[in-house]
C-alpha positions as CSV (number, residue, x, y, z in Angstrom):
1,M,7.6,-7.4,1.0
2,S,6.0,-7.3,-2.4
3,L,4.4,-4.1,-3.5
4,D,1.3,-3.7,-5.6
5,G,2.4,-2.4,-9.0
6,K,-0.9,-0.7,-9.6
7,L,-0.8,1.3,-6.3
8,L,3.0,1.9,-6.7
9,K,2.3,3.6,-10.0
10,R,-0.3,5.8,-8.6
11,A,2.2,6.8,-5.8
12,R,4.9,7.5,-8.4
13,D,2.5,9.6,-10.4
14,R,1.8,11.7,-7.3
15,L,5.4,12.0,-6.5
16,D,6.0,13.1,-10.2
17,A,3.2,15.7,-10.1
18,R,4.6,17.0,-6.8
19,R,8.1,17.3,-8.3
20,K,6.8,19.0,-11.3
21,Q,5.0,21.6,-9.2
22,N,8.1,22.2,-7.1
23,E,10.2,22.7,-10.3
24,E,7.6,25.1,-11.8
25,A,7.6,27.1,-8.6
26,A,11.5,27.3,-8.6
27,A,11.3,28.4,-12.3
28,R,8.8,31.2,-11.4
29,R,11.2,32.4,-8.7
30,R,14.2,32.5,-11.0
31,E,12.2,34.4,-13.7
32,E,11.0,36.9,-11.1
33,V,14.5,37.4,-9.9
34,Y,15.9,37.6,-13.4
35,D,13.4,40.3,-14.4
36,R,14.2,42.4,-11.4
37,N,18.0,41.9,-11.6
38,P,19.3,40.9,-15.0
39,R,22.7,40.7,-13.6
40,I,21.8,37.5,-11.8
41,R,20.7,36.0,-15.0
42,E,24.0,36.7,-16.5
43,L,25.9,35.3,-13.5
44,D,23.8,32.2,-13.6
45,R,24.7,31.8,-17.3
46,R,28.4,32.2,-16.6
47,L,28.1,29.6,-13.7
48,R,26.6,27.1,-16.1
49,E,29.5,27.7,-18.5
50,T,32.2,27.0,-15.8
51,V,30.4,23.8,-14.9
52,A,30.3,22.7,-18.6
53,R,34.0,23.5,-19.2
54,A,34.9,21.5,-16.1
55,V,32.8,18.5,-17.2
56,T,33.9,18.5,-20.8
57,G,37.5,19.4,-20.1
58,A,37.3,22.3,-22.6
59,F,40.7,23.8,-21.8
60,S,43.0,25.8,-24.0
61,G,45.6,23.9,-25.9
62,G,48.8,23.1,-23.9
63,T,47.1,24.1,-20.6
64,D,47.8,21.8,-17.6
65,P,44.5,20.1,-16.8
66,V,45.0,20.4,-13.0
67,E,45.8,24.1,-13.2
68,A,42.9,24.6,-15.7
69,L,40.4,23.0,-13.2
70,D,41.8,25.0,-10.3
71,A,41.2,28.2,-12.3
72,I,37.6,27.2,-13.3
73,R,37.0,26.4,-9.6
74,E,38.2,29.8,-8.5
75,E,36.2,31.5,-11.2
76,N,33.1,29.5,-10.2
77,L,33.4,30.5,-6.5
78,E,34.0,34.2,-7.5
79,L,30.7,34.1,-9.5
80,Q,28.9,32.4,-6.7
81,E,30.0,35.2,-4.3
82,R,28.9,37.9,-6.6
83,R,25.5,36.2,-7.2
84,A,25.0,35.9,-3.4
85,M,25.8,39.7,-3.0
86,E,23.3,40.5,-5.6
87,L,20.6,38.5,-3.9
88,I,21.4,40.1,-0.6
89,R,21.0,43.6,-2.1
90,M,17.6,42.5,-3.3
91,G,16.7,41.6,0.3
92,L,16.6,37.8,-0.5
93,P,18.4,34.8,1.2
94,V,21.5,33.6,-0.7
95,D,19.8,30.2,-1.2
96,Y,16.6,31.7,-2.7
97,L,17.3,30.3,-6.1
98,D,18.8,27.0,-5.0
99,D,16.9,23.7,-5.6
100,K,14.7,23.1,-2.7
101,Y,13.5,19.4,-2.7
102,I,10.4,18.3,-0.8
103,C,12.4,15.2,0.2
104,P,16.1,16.1,0.6
105,R,17.0,12.4,1.2
106,C,16.1,11.3,-2.3
107,R,15.9,14.7,-4.0
108,D,12.3,13.9,-5.1
109,T,13.3,10.8,-7.1
110,G,11.6,8.4,-4.7
111,Y,14.6,6.3,-4.4
112,D,17.4,6.4,-1.8
113,G,20.1,4.4,-3.7
114,T,18.3,1.3,-4.9
115,E,15.8,1.3,-2.1
116,L,12.3,3.0,-2.1
117,C,12.6,6.2,-0.3
118,S,10.3,6.8,2.8
119,C,8.5,9.6,0.9
120,L,7.4,7.3,-1.8
121,M,6.5,4.6,0.6
122,D,4.3,7.0,2.5
123,L,2.4,7.9,-0.7
124,Y,2.2,4.2,-1.5
125,K,0.6,3.5,2.0
126,D,-1.8,6.3,1.4
127,E,-2.8,4.8,-2.0
128,Q,-3.4,1.5,-0.3
129,R,-5.6,3.1,2.5
130,K,-7.6,4.9,-0.3
131,D,-8.0,1.7,-2.3
132,L,-9.2,-0.3,0.8
133,S,-11.4,2.6,2.0
134,Q,-13.3,2.6,-1.4
135,L,-14.0,-1.0,-1.0
136,L,-14.6,-1.4,2.7
137,K,-15.8,2.2,3.5
138,L,-13.3,2.3,6.3
139,G,-14.6,4.3,9.2
140,E,-15.0,3.0,12.7
141,Q,-13.7,-0.5,11.8
142,T,-10.6,-0.5,14.0
143,F,-9.4,-2.9,16.7
144,D,-10.0,-0.2,19.3
145,S,-13.7,0.2,18.2
146,F,-14.5,-3.6,18.4
147,D,-16.9,-3.9,21.3
148,L,-16.5,-7.2,23.0
149,N,-19.2,-6.2,25.5
150,L,-21.7,-7.1,22.8
151,Y,-21.0,-10.7,23.3
152,D,-22.8,-12.6,26.0
153,D,-20.7,-13.2,29.1
154,T,-23.0,-16.2,30.3
155,P,-21.0,-19.5,30.1
156,D,-22.3,-22.1,27.6
157,P,-23.6,-25.1,29.6
158,A,-21.9,-27.4,27.2
159,T,-18.5,-26.0,27.4
160,G,-18.5,-23.7,30.5
161,V,-17.0,-20.9,28.4
162,S,-18.9,-17.8,27.5
163,P,-19.0,-16.4,23.9
164,R,-17.3,-13.2,25.2
165,S,-14.3,-15.3,26.5
166,V,-14.1,-17.1,23.1
167,M,-14.3,-13.8,21.2
168,T,-11.8,-12.1,23.4
169,A,-9.3,-14.8,22.4
170,V,-10.2,-14.4,18.8
171,Y,-9.9,-10.6,19.0
172,D,-6.4,-10.9,20.7
173,F,-5.2,-13.3,18.1
174,C,-6.4,-11.1,15.2
175,S,-4.9,-8.0,16.7
176,E,-1.5,-9.8,17.2
177,Y,-1.7,-11.3,13.8
178,A,-2.1,-7.9,12.1
179,G,0.5,-6.2,14.2
180,N,3.1,-8.9,13.6
181,F,2.2,-9.9,10.0
182,S,5.2,-11.3,8.1
183,P,5.9,-13.9,5.3
184,S,5.9,-16.4,8.1
185,S,2.4,-15.7,9.3
186,L,-0.4,-18.2,9.3
187,N,-3.2,-18.4,6.8
188,L,-6.4,-17.8,8.7
189,F,-9.9,-19.2,8.3
190,L,-12.6,-17.2,10.1
191,Q,-15.6,-19.4,10.5
192,G,-19.0,-18.7,12.1
193,G,-22.5,-17.5,11.6
194,T,-23.7,-14.3,10.2
195,G,-23.2,-11.1,12.2
196,L,-20.5,-12.2,14.6
197,G,-17.7,-9.9,13.5
198,K,-15.8,-11.8,10.9
199,T,-15.8,-9.0,8.3
200,F,-15.2,-6.4,10.9
201,L,-12.1,-8.1,12.2
202,S,-10.8,-9.0,8.8
203,T,-11.2,-5.4,7.9
204,C,-9.2,-4.3,10.9
205,I,-6.5,-6.9,9.8
206,A,-6.5,-5.3,6.3
207,R,-6.2,-1.8,7.7
208,V,-3.2,-2.5,10.1
209,V,-1.3,-4.8,7.7
210,S,-1.7,-2.3,4.9
211,E,-0.5,0.6,7.1
212,R,2.7,-1.3,7.9
213,G,3.5,-1.3,4.2
214,W,2.4,-4.9,3.0
215,S,0.3,-5.2,-0.1
216,V,-3.2,-6.1,0.8
217,V,-6.2,-7.0,-1.5
218,Y,-9.6,-7.4,0.0
219,E,-12.3,-9.0,-2.2
220,T,-15.6,-10.8,-1.6
221,A,-15.6,-14.3,-2.9
222,G,-18.3,-13.5,-5.3
223,A,-16.4,-10.5,-6.8
224,A,-13.1,-12.5,-6.9
225,F,-14.6,-15.3,-8.9
226,A,-16.4,-13.0,-11.2
227,K,-13.2,-11.6,-12.3
228,Y,-11.8,-15.0,-13.1
229,E,-15.0,-15.7,-15.1
230,A,-15.0,-12.3,-16.9
231,E,-11.3,-12.9,-17.9
232,K,-12.0,-16.4,-19.0
233,F,-15.0,-15.6,-21.2
234,G,-13.8,-12.2,-22.6
235,R,-16.1,-9.9,-20.6
236,G,-14.6,-6.6,-19.8
237,D,-11.1,-5.2,-20.3
238,P,-8.8,-8.2,-20.5
239,D,-5.7,-6.2,-19.3
240,E,-7.4,-4.7,-16.3
241,L,-8.9,-8.0,-15.4
242,R,-5.6,-9.7,-15.7
243,R,-4.0,-7.1,-13.5
244,D,-6.7,-7.6,-10.8
245,I,-6.3,-11.3,-10.9
246,R,-2.5,-11.0,-10.6
247,R,-3.0,-8.7,-7.7
248,M,-5.2,-11.3,-5.9
249,E,-2.7,-14.0,-6.6
250,T,0.5,-12.2,-5.7
251,C,-0.3,-9.6,-2.9
252,D,1.3,-10.2,0.5
253,L,-2.1,-10.7,2.1
254,L,-5.4,-11.6,0.4
255,I,-8.6,-11.3,2.4
256,L,-11.3,-13.3,0.7
257,D,-14.6,-12.4,2.5
258,D,-17.9,-14.4,2.6
259,L,-16.7,-17.6,0.9
260,G,-19.8,-19.8,0.1
261,T,-22.1,-16.9,-0.7
262,E,-21.1,-17.0,-4.4
263,F,-23.0,-19.0,-6.9
264,A,-21.6,-22.6,-6.9
265,T,-20.4,-23.7,-10.3
266,S,-17.6,-26.0,-11.5
267,F,-15.9,-22.9,-12.8
268,V,-16.0,-21.2,-9.3
269,T,-14.5,-24.4,-7.8
270,S,-11.7,-24.4,-10.4
271,A,-11.1,-20.7,-9.8
272,L,-11.0,-21.1,-6.1
273,Y,-8.5,-24.0,-6.4
274,T,-6.3,-21.9,-8.8
275,L,-6.3,-19.0,-6.3
276,L,-5.5,-21.0,-3.2
277,N,-2.9,-23.2,-5.0
278,T,-1.0,-20.2,-6.5
279,R,-0.9,-18.4,-3.3
280,L,0.2,-21.4,-1.2
281,A,2.8,-22.3,-3.7
282,S,4.3,-18.9,-3.5
283,G,4.1,-18.6,0.3
284,K,1.6,-15.6,0.1
285,K,-0.8,-15.4,3.0
286,T,-4.7,-15.5,2.9
287,V,-7.4,-14.8,5.3
288,I,-10.8,-16.4,4.4
289,S,-14.1,-15.9,6.1
290,S,-17.3,-17.9,5.7
291,N,-20.6,-18.5,7.3
292,L,-20.4,-22.2,6.4
293,T,-19.3,-25.0,8.6
294,L,-16.6,-27.4,7.5
295,R,-19.3,-30.0,6.7
296,E,-21.1,-27.5,4.6
297,L,-18.0,-26.5,2.9
298,S,-17.0,-30.1,2.1
299,E,-20.4,-30.6,0.5
300,R,-19.9,-27.5,-1.7
301,Y,-16.1,-27.8,-2.7
302,S,-13.9,-30.5,-4.0
303,A,-11.5,-32.7,-1.8
304,P,-8.4,-30.9,-3.0
305,I,-9.8,-27.6,-1.9
306,M,-10.9,-28.9,1.5
307,S,-7.4,-30.5,1.9
308,R,-5.9,-27.0,1.6
309,L,-8.5,-25.3,3.8
310,T,-8.1,-27.8,6.6
311,G,-4.3,-28.4,6.2
312,E,-3.0,-25.0,5.4
313,F,-5.3,-22.7,7.3
314,Y,-5.6,-21.9,11.0
315,M,-9.2,-21.9,12.0
316,L,-10.8,-19.2,14.2
317,R,-14.3,-19.9,15.4
318,F,-16.6,-17.0,15.9
319,V,-19.4,-17.6,18.3
320,G,-22.4,-15.8,19.8
321,T,-25.7,-14.5,18.4
322,D,-26.1,-12.1,15.4
323,L,-25.0,-8.8,16.5
324,R,-25.9,-6.7,13.5
325,G,-27.6,-3.5,14.5
326,R,-26.6,-3.9,18.2
327,G,-23.4,-1.7,18.1
328,R,-20.1,-0.8,16.6
329,G,-18.0,-3.9,17.2
330,G,-20.3,-6.8,16.2
331,A,-20.5,-6.3,12.4
332,S,-19.7,-3.7,9.8
333,R,-22.4,-4.8,7.4
334,P,-24.8,-7.7,6.8
335,G,-23.1,-11.1,6.5
336,S,-20.2,-10.1,8.7
């Protein structure tokens, strides 16, 4: 599982701010107690001295080290006992001045050994949700709110299968895909006319996969290729553009929405090929949606691109009539 460096930094910043607030609160508690009872300040100073002597081995000449350490340990325990009694006299618990970590598991460092602690991972997932929410305006777009009743249940005379039956299978596939996403998952191509639920279901996939901790980037095709173009021709912050492009190329799951709505140029074709090839070569997974048929796509894009789309992607065909404005499940916005 790869993590998005931009989002991980934001999560670490939040953890650092939380730790700083906790440390400041502890410092205020200490100063309050010291002001009320200067004896505790002196006891804490002497406790720090015993620890320093034990660590540095600052023993008197000729003193046996083992005996010296035992003596320091006894002195330390005696000081701790006296400190506890002073706190009790003040009506405070004996651990009132102890370090109180928000996450005892990692002591607010964000790492449990060499692994990310669950507290930092929770913050990372929250940053991912916020990042996706800003782009997608996540609201009712969940698998539970996808309304299959909006699709016609009348069998197609040519196939004998109703749009609702087809879309039930598509829905089930997408739901299982999101819930079981892994590096061995398929690349998906969601194809069908406008307003049939492609954007809605791809948004649901993004939500579930990101909540499970995988790095997800969701971009419209036009916005994605615009970043390549801006980076190429020096428009905008080059570092930020390069970071955004790297995120698209390296995230665990890229969802590229509305392929074919972007302005067709040779540069766009080159950018699409680069994006697809980079992700396929590294085993990263991609979900693409498009209103265009395979024939229309082949007229628009080069043979190498079509080879990858037809050979490396599993196609899900969306059927029915435009559902926009008819209910929650059909579409989240025009073009879905």
